[in-house]
N, C-alpha and C positions, 0 to 999 in steps of 0.2 A: 713620789714614793709608790712602789708597786703594791698591788693588793696582796693581802695575806694569803699564803698557800695553805693555811690551816683549814682543815675540814674534817668532818666525821666520816670514817671509812664507810664506803657504800651509801653514804647519806643516812646512816642509821642513827637516830637521835639517842639511842641507848649507849652508843660508843663515844669516847671522848674526842675532842678536837685534837688533831695531831698534824704535824708538819709533813711535807712532801717526802722526806727521807724515811718516815715511819710507814709509808704506804708503797704500794706497787702501781700507783696511778701513772697514766701516760704523760701527764704534764710535768715532766721532770726536767731539770736543767741539762741533763745528758741522757739521751734516749737509748743508750746502750743498756742492755739487760744481761743478766746471767741466769741461766736456767739449767736444770738437770733433766735428763730424759733417758729412755732406754733406746739403744741403738738396735735397729731391726735388720738393717742391711745397707750395703753400699754398692752402687752400680755406676762406675765412672765418677762423675761429679754429683750424682744424685745420692742423697743420704736419706734413708727412711728411718724415722724415729717414732716413738710413742711417748706421750706425756710431756711434750715440749710446751712450755708456757709462752706461746707466741702465736700470732695470726699466720695462717697458711700463706706462704709466699714471702714471709719476712726474711731478709738476707741474714745468713749465718756467717759471722766474721771469723770464728775460730771454734775448733772442737778440741776438747781435752778429756782425757779419761778421768773418771771419778775414782779416787782412792780414799779409803777410810781415813788415812793419815792426814788428808787435806781437809777433812770435815772439822766441825767445831770440836774443840778440846774441852771436855767437861760438860756439865749440864747446860742446856740451852734454856734460857728464860725468855718468855714472851708474854705480852699482856693477854688477859682473858679474851678481849674482843678479837684478837688475831686468831686465836684457836677457834672461836666461834665462826669467824669468816672462812677459815680454811676447811672446816668440817665437811663442807659439800663442794669444795673447789674443783676437785678432779672427778 
């Protein structure tokens, strides 16, 4: 039996134990990620962006425009610990 993937986000004891799909940790079953960012420019195959949630040099497999209609429909609800974690993320 594999060890439990439950852990406290960022190891913070004030936050609850949560599973891997409640986190953005690297130890996921599928390491593909989705991130949004601002496009600054394109030069051939080089794409310059700001605010991409990835390590410099990470391969980008696909680019899509963001449209409000593709965003969440209605109110987005998330736990308090996620709001605290993201407060100083960018």
